[in-house]
N, C-alpha and C positions, 0 to 999 in steps of 0.2 A: 564510445563515440557519442558526443554531445550534439544534438540538433536543437534548433530553436524554431519550431514550426509556427508559433504564434507569440504575441506579446505576453510575457510573464510565464510562459510554459517552456520548460526544459524537457527534452526527450533524451533519455539515456538508452541507447540501443546496444544490446548485446550483439557483438559482431565477430563470432568465431564459427561461422556456419560449417566449416570443414570439420569441426570438433563438436558439432551439435550445440554450440554455445555453452559448453561445459565451463564451470567456474574454476579456472586455474588461478594461481597466485597473481599473474600479470593482469588478468581481467578484473579480479577483485580489487587490486590496487588502483586500476583505472576508475572503477566505480566509486571507490572511497574518495579518490581525488575529486571526482565530479560532485559528490555530495558536499565536500568541503567548499568547493568553489560556489556551489549553489547557495550554501548557507551564508556566504559572505557577499552575495550579490543581491542588493535590495530589489532589483528588477525581476528576480526569479520568484514566482508566486506558487508554483506547483511543479512536481516532478512526474513525468510519465516514463514508464519503463517498458520497452518493447524489445523485439529481437528480429534479427535477419535469418533467412533460411527456412528450412522445412520443420525445424524444431524450435520451440520457444527456449527451453533450457533443459539440458540433460542432467543438470545437477552438478555436484562437486566433481572436479577432475580427480578420479580415484587414483590415477598413477601418482599424483602429487600427494593426495591425502594419505596414501599408504606409506609415504616416506617419513612421516612423523607429524608432530603436533603443530608446527608453525602454520601450515596451510589451513588446517581446521580452525586454528585460532584466528587467522585472518578473515575467513568466511564468517565466523561468529561475530567478529568485530564489525564487519560490514553490515550484517543483518541488524545488529543492535543500533548502529548509527542510522540506518534507514528507518527503523522503528521509532527512534527518538528524534528524527530530523524535524527541524522547525517548519519545513514546507510539507504540505500534504502530498502523498505519493499515490499514483494510479498505475496499476499493472495492466498492460494491454496484451492479452494472451491469445495468440492466433493459432497455436498448434500445441504439440505435446510438451508437458512439463513433468520432469521426473525428479524425485529426491529433493535435492537442494533447490531445484527450480520451483517445486511446489512451495518450499519454504520461502522463496523469494516472493511469490505471489501472496502468501499469507502475511509476510512482513510489511507489505504495502497497506496503506489505509483503505484504498478502494481497489477493486479489480473488475475488469470487463473481459469477457471471453467470447469466443465465437463457436459455431457448431463444430469446428475442427479442433477445439481445445480438448485435450485429454490429460489425465493426471495419474500418477502412480508413485507409490513409495516402496521401491523394491529392496530397500537396504537389508532387511532380515534374510532375504533369500540368498544374499552373498555374504552373510555372516557378520554384518555390521548393523547399526541402528540409526534412525534419524534423530540423533540426540541434539545436534546443534539447532535444528529447525523446530524441535518439539514445542517450545513456548509459543511460537508464532502459529503453528498448526492448531494448538489448543485454543489460543485466543480467537482465531478466525472461525473454527469449526465446532468448538466444544470438545471436551475430553473424549467422549465416547466415539464420535465420528472420527476424530483424528486417530485414536488408538485402533479402531477397526481397520483403517487403511494402512496403518503402520504394521499391523500384525498380518494381514492377509496378502499384502504386496500386489494386489490386483489393480488393473486399470479401472478408472471410473471416468465417466463422461461429463460433459458440461452441465447437463440437467441435474445430476447428482451434486456437482460442485456448487450449483446455484442453490439447491435445496438445503445443502449443509453449510452454506455461508462462506465458502471459499471464494466465490465470485459474487458480485452484486447484480450484474446484468449480463444478458447474452444478446449479442447483436450479429448482424450479417458481417461477413468478412470485410466488405467495402465500407462498412459503417464504423469499424473499430477505432481508427484514428480520429475521424470526425466526432464520434461520441466522446472519446477521451478528451479532445480539445474543448468540447462543449462543457464537460465537467470542469475542466481547468478554468474556463472562462467564468463559470458560476462561482468557483472557489475564489477567483481573483476579485470578486465583488466584496469579499470580506476584508476587514482591516487586518493587516499582516500580524500585528501583535496579538489580536484577538484570536486569529486562526491558530497561531502557535500555542497560546495558552489553552485554547479549547482542545487541541489535540493532546497536549500534555495532561490535561485534567481528565479526559476520558480514559487515557491509558492508565492513569494512576488509580482511578476508582474501579476499573474493571476487575471483577471477581472479589472485591472487598465488601465486607458487610456494611449495610447502611445503618449508621448509628449516630448518636448525638455529636460525637467528636467530628465525624466526617461532615455532618450537616453544618456544623459551626465553621469548619475550615472552608467549605465550599461557599458559604455565605460571605466569608472574608474575601475569597477569590473574586466573587461576583462584584462586591463593593469596590475592590481595588480596580477592577476593570472599568466599572461605571464612572469612577472618579478620575480615570487616566486620560491622557491627552487625546488618544484615538477616539474614545467615546464622546468626549466633550466636543471635539472638532466635528464629528459626524452628526451628533445630535443638534449642534448649533445650526446645521443646514436644514434641519427638519423641525422647526419650532412647533408645528402642529402634528407631530408624528403620531401621537396617540389618537387624535381625532381622525386623522387621515386613515390610519389602520382600521379604525372601527367602521368607517364609512366606505372602505374600498370594496368594489365588487369581488365576489368570490371567484368568478371565472369558470371555465370548463374544467372537467376532471382531467388530470394528466393522463397520457397514454399508458396502458398497462405494459409493464416490463416483464418479459418472460423470465 
């Protein structure tokens, strides 16, 4: 289900509350179609992913996953498309996320949770493993935190998710969508091409050694962006950008995020 709660922000809402928003083939297909539509719409600047009902996402629909590889392959393709999508993504986690639901949170670029958010990777307890979501868990939480939760299969709460990097902020339940929209509005201030290149570049350098070859390539990426039409257009509006930045007041400290 696609909603447009603000200019430039697309909200993709999981809406299978009777099945705890389990990711079956039909829901995954809808999500993939929404990603493709967002990618082709220049008015879309960011993606928010939320859910209806008492559970954020119960993970993959195991009845389908047990029937063979196509369902798992579809989920893997969706998570990869979300990870590589040109628009930044923000997960809004209001309640429990299990298995593939945790992977969905990890595959987003940003994540906000509430006090009711809880997380669990129960796969090994039923004889399977969180293989499809493993790369996103490791990227978000680091290998040791991710492996701990994959091995013990226990619930962990929002404070642990925040400390371990799965979510970036915790807010009150009534603040979840407004805070997501505020982040979307901040993202929308960026140039679309620069945002897409920034996301792609950070994903490419994650976990790779810093060496001369990488430094040289990144210098070329920067130079290409600086010489491109977006930068030229925006800098032309700020002829005194350097001086203005140097003389701008610092302002108050931002509020502490839990």
